[in-house]
C-alpha positions in Angstrom: -6.8 -19.2 53.7 -8.6 -16.2 52.1 -5.4 -15.4 50.0 -5.3 -19.0 48.7 -9.0 -18.8 47.7 -8.4 -15.7 45.7 -5.5 -17.3 44.0 -7.6 -20.3 43.1 -10.4 -18.1 41.8 -7.9 -16.1 39.7 -6.5 -19.2 38.1 -10.1 -20.5 37.5 -11.0 -17.3 35.7 -7.9 -17.6 33.5 -8.8 -21.1 32.5 -12.5 -20.2 31.8 -11.4 -17.1 29.9 -9.1 -19.2 27.7 -11.8 -21.7 27.0 -14.3 -19.1 25.8 -11.9 -16.8 24.0 -11.9 -14.1 26.7 -8.7 -12.0 26.2 -7.3 -12.2 29.8 -3.7 -12.2 28.6 -4.2 -10.8 25.1 -1.7 -8.3 23.5 -2.6 -4.7 24.3 -1.5 -1.3 23.1 -2.2 2.2 24.0 -1.6 5.5 22.2 -3.1 8.7 20.8 -5.2 9.3 17.8 -5.9 12.3 15.5 -8.8 12.5 13.1 -10.1 14.6 10.2 -12.8 14.4 7.6 -12.0 13.5 4.1 -12.5 16.1 1.4 -16.2 15.4 0.7 -16.9 14.8 4.4 -18.3 11.4 3.7 -15.7 9.5 5.8 -13.3 10.0 8.5 -9.5 9.5 8.5 -7.9 8.4 11.8 -4.1 8.4 12.5 -3.1 6.2 15.4 0.3 6.7 17.1 1.7 3.5 18.7 3.4 4.0 22.0 6.2 1.9 23.4 8.1 2.0 26.7 11.9 2.1 26.6 13.9 2.1 29.8 10.9 3.3 31.7 10.2 6.2 29.3 7.2 6.3 27.1 8.0 7.1 23.5 5.9 7.6 20.3 7.5 5.7 17.5 5.1 4.7 14.8 1.9 6.0 13.2 -0.7 4.2 11.0 -3.6 5.9 9.3 -6.8 4.6 7.7 -10.0 5.9 6.4 -13.2 4.6 8.0 -16.9 4.8 7.4 -18.7 6.6 10.3 -20.7 3.4 11.0 -17.5 1.4 11.5 -16.7 3.7 14.4 -20.2 3.9 15.9 -20.2 7.6 15.1 -22.4 9.8 13.0 -21.4 12.5 10.6 -23.3 15.0 12.6 -21.4 14.2 15.8 -18.1 15.0 14.1 -19.4 18.1 12.4 -21.0 19.5 15.5 -17.9 18.8 17.7 -17.6 17.8 21.3 -16.7 14.6 23.2 -16.7 11.3 21.2 -16.0 7.7 21.9 -15.7 4.9 19.4 -15.1 1.2 19.1 -13.7 -0.7 16.1 -14.2 -4.4 16.4 -12.1 -6.5 14.1 -11.0 -10.1 13.9 -7.5 -9.1 15.0 -8.9 -7.3 18.1 -10.8 -4.3 19.3 -9.8 -0.6 19.3 -11.6 1.6 21.8 -11.0 5.4 21.6 -12.2 8.6 23.2 -11.5 12.2 22.7 -13.0 15.4 21.2 -13.8 16.9 17.8 -13.6 20.6 17.0 -13.7 22.3 13.6 -13.9 18.8 12.0 -10.6 17.7 13.6 -10.3 15.4 16.5 -7.7 14.1 19.1 -7.8 11.6 21.8 -6.5 8.4 23.2 -7.1 4.7 22.4 -6.6 1.3 23.8 -6.2 -1.9 21.7 -6.8 -5.4 22.9 -5.6 -8.1 20.5 -7.3 -11.4 19.7 -5.1 -14.4 20.4 -7.6 -16.6 18.6 -6.9 -14.6 15.4 -3.2 -15.3 15.8 -3.9 -19.0 16.0 -6.3 -18.9 13.0 -3.7 -17.1 10.9 -0.9 -19.4 11.9 -2.9 -22.4 10.7 -3.1 -20.7 7.3 0.6 -20.2 7.1 0.7 -16.6 8.3 2.7 -16.5 11.6 2.5 -13.1 13.2 5.0 -14.1 15.8 7.7 -14.9 13.3 6.8 -12.9 10.1 7.3 -9.2 9.6 10.2 -6.9 9.1 11.2 -3.6 10.5 9.3 -0.4 10.6 11.1 2.9 10.0 10.2 5.6 12.4 9.5 9.1 11.1 12.5 10.2 13.2 15.2 8.1 14.6 16.4 4.5 14.0 14.5 1.5 12.7 12.9 -0.8 15.2 11.7 -4.4 15.1 8.0 -4.6 14.8 6.4 -6.1 17.9 3.6 -8.6 17.9 1.3 -6.1 19.4 2.0 -3.6 16.6 1.4 -6.2 13.9 -1.9 -7.2 15.5 -2.9 -3.6 15.8 -2.0 -2.9 12.2 -4.1 -5.9 11.1 -7.0 -4.5 13.1 -6.7 -1.0 11.6 -6.5 -2.4 8.1 -9.2 -5.0 8.7 -7.0 -8.0 7.8 -9.2 -11.1 8.1 -8.9 -14.8 7.8 -11.2 -14.5 4.7 -8.5 -12.3 3.1 -5.9 -14.8 3.9 -7.9 -17.7 2.4 -8.6 -15.7 -0.7 -4.9 -14.8 -1.3 -3.9 -18.4 -0.7 -6.5 -19.6 -3.3 -4.5 -17.8 -6.0 -1.5 -20.1 -5.3 1.1 -17.4 -5.1 4.1 -18.8 -3.2 5.9 -17.4 -0.1 3.2 -15.0 1.1 3.8 -13.6 4.6 2.1 -11.2 7.1 3.5 -8.2 5.3 1.8 -9.3 2.1 -1.5 -9.5 4.0 -1.1 -5.8 4.9 -0.2 -4.8 1.3 -3.1 -6.7 0.0 -5.5 -4.9 2.4 -4.0 -1.5 1.6 -3.9 -1.8 -2.2 -7.1 -3.9 -2.6 -5.3 -6.9 -4.0 -7.4 -10.1 -4.0 -7.2 -13.6 -5.4 -9.2 -12.6 -8.5 -6.7 -9.9 -9.4 -3.7 -12.2 -8.7 -5.2 -14.9 -11.0 -6.0 -12.2 -13.7 -2.4 -11.0 -13.8 -1.1 -14.6 -13.9 -3.4 -15.3 -16.9 -2.0 -12.3 -18.8 1.4 -14.0 -19.1 3.1 -12.9 -15.8 3.0 -16.1 -13.7 6.0 -15.1 -11.4 4.9 -11.7 -10.1 5.7 -10.9 -6.4 3.4 -9.1 -4.1 5.6 -6.0 -4.7 4.9 -6.3 -8.4 1.1 -6.6 -7.7 1.3 -3.4 -5.6 3.0 -1.6 -8.5 0.2 -2.9 -10.8 -2.4 -1.4 -8.5 -0.6 1.9 -8.1 0.0 2.3 -11.8 -3.4 0.8 -12.9 -1.9 -2.2 -14.7 -4.5 -4.9 -15.3 -5.6 -7.3 -18.0 -6.8 -4.4 -20.2 -3.4 -2.6 -19.8 -1.6 -5.8 -20.9 -4.0 -6.1 -23.9 -3.3 -2.5 -24.9 0.5 -3.1 -24.7 0.1 -6.2 -26.9 -1.9 -4.2 -29.5 0.8 -1.6 -29.6 3.3 -4.3 -30.5 4.9 -4.9 -27.1 3.6 -8.3 -26.4 7.0 -9.7 -25.3 7.9 -6.9 -23.0 8.5 -7.6 -19.3 6.4 -6.3 -16.4 8.7 -3.4 -15.6 8.2 -2.2 -19.2 4.5 -2.1 -18.5 5.2 0.0 -15.4 7.2 2.5 -17.4 4.4 2.7 -20.0 1.9 3.5 -17.3 4.2 6.1 -15.5 5.0 8.0 -18.6 1.5 7.6 -20.2 2.5 5.7 -23.3 -0.9 5.4 -25.0 -1.9 3.8 -28.3 -2.8 7.3 -29.6 0.7 8.7 -28.8 2.4 5.7 -30.3 0.3 5.9 -33.5 1.2 9.7 -33.7 5.0 9.2 -33.6 4.8 6.2 -35.9 2.8 8.2 -38.4 5.6 10.8 -38.2 8.1 8.2 -39.4 9.4 6.6 -36.2 8.8 2.9 -36.4 10.2 -0.2 -34.6 10.5 1.8 -31.3 11.5 0.1 -28.1 9.8 0.9 -24.8 12.9 2.9 -23.7 12.8 5.0 -26.8 9.1 5.7 -26.4 9.6 6.7 -22.8 12.3 9.2 -23.9 9.9 10.7 -26.4 7.3 11.2 -23.6 9.9 12.6 -21.1 11.0 15.3 -23.5 7.5 15.9 -24.9 8.4 15.0 -28.5 5.2 14.5 -30.5 4.4 14.0 -34.1 4.4 17.7 -34.9 7.9 18.2 -33.3 9.2 15.2 -35.3 8.0 16.5 -38.6 9.3 20.0 -38.0 12.7 18.7 -36.9 13.1 16.5 -39.9 12.2 19.3 -42.2 15.1 21.2 -40.7 17.5 18.4 -41.4 17.5 16.5 -38.2 18.0 12.7 -38.6 14.9 10.6 -38.0 16.0 8.8 -34.8 15.2 9.2 -31.1 18.7 10.3 -30.1 18.9 13.1 -32.7 15.4 14.3 -31.8 16.1 14.5 -28.1 19.3 16.4 -28.8 17.3 18.8 -31.0 14.8 19.2 -28.2 17.5 20.0 -25.7 19.3 22.3 -28.2 22.7 20.5 -28.0 25.0 19.5 -30.8 26.0 15.9 -31.5 29.5 16.6 -30.2 28.3 17.6 -26.8 28.0 15.0 -24.1 24.5 13.7 -23.7 22.8 14.1 -20.4 21.5 11.4 -18.1 17.9 11.3 -17.0 16.6 9.4 -14.0 13.4 7.4 -14.7 12.5 5.9 -11.3 15.1 3.3 -10.5 17.0 3.4 -13.8 19.2 5.9 -15.6 18.4 6.6 -19.2 21.4 7.8 -21.3 20.1 10.0 -24.0 
């Protein structure tokens, strides 16, 4: 009779817990963390290792890092600088991370436990972001790829502070086919609805989240598009803007080589000039020595090869440029 009463009580607690959002059966994760101060000691960087059991053996298989304000962890700068035992709690929509450990010489180590929020999963699913279905594979630092588990995706959302507000903001920009991975990219690279709308308005309506990530990495925004238009590259594609940013094609450089006699240049030709550090002074000197005024001849002059020699190939990111 006593055993039956305990069973009924346990079931009752589960029902009550579900009703009030108590995470009786929420996804959980444990692992180890390492921490260090950023260069100016104003924030703290934590790297979390996610642990998974395989055939009864516990294995480390994935690490995610993020930089936090001290207040986010419930710690003070002095605690970390002085060293000693610490405990912290990071409360997010996706769940709660509780950690403990020690700091010494501004570096810390310890263990953590993560409890996921099942209500967050439901809220995201209602917005079109299904954590149970979306998401690809994560590549381990060593060893094969593995399918990302629901717990790992929830934990990643908690670390990056992915929220329903972020999801709503991204959806407001009307970009199609966004998934959970796009939420993570948006959080990491600070991509919001305003930036997405800004890039659409500049004449690139079909950019993917990968394109937007490139835009953030290479500092391509409405001003960059305007500068490209002013340089005479209004009809160039997005990848051309990326190349211009990577190789620092500026209005000043373009004006310099144009003043030296090179006009009607394509993006590829300007990129070649930047790669081989061919500026206005070099162009004028080469022409005075009898070199033809075109990019191919100038590059050959720079490399010290004759026109009969085979031109080399140069890799520029994902494309091979034949000189």
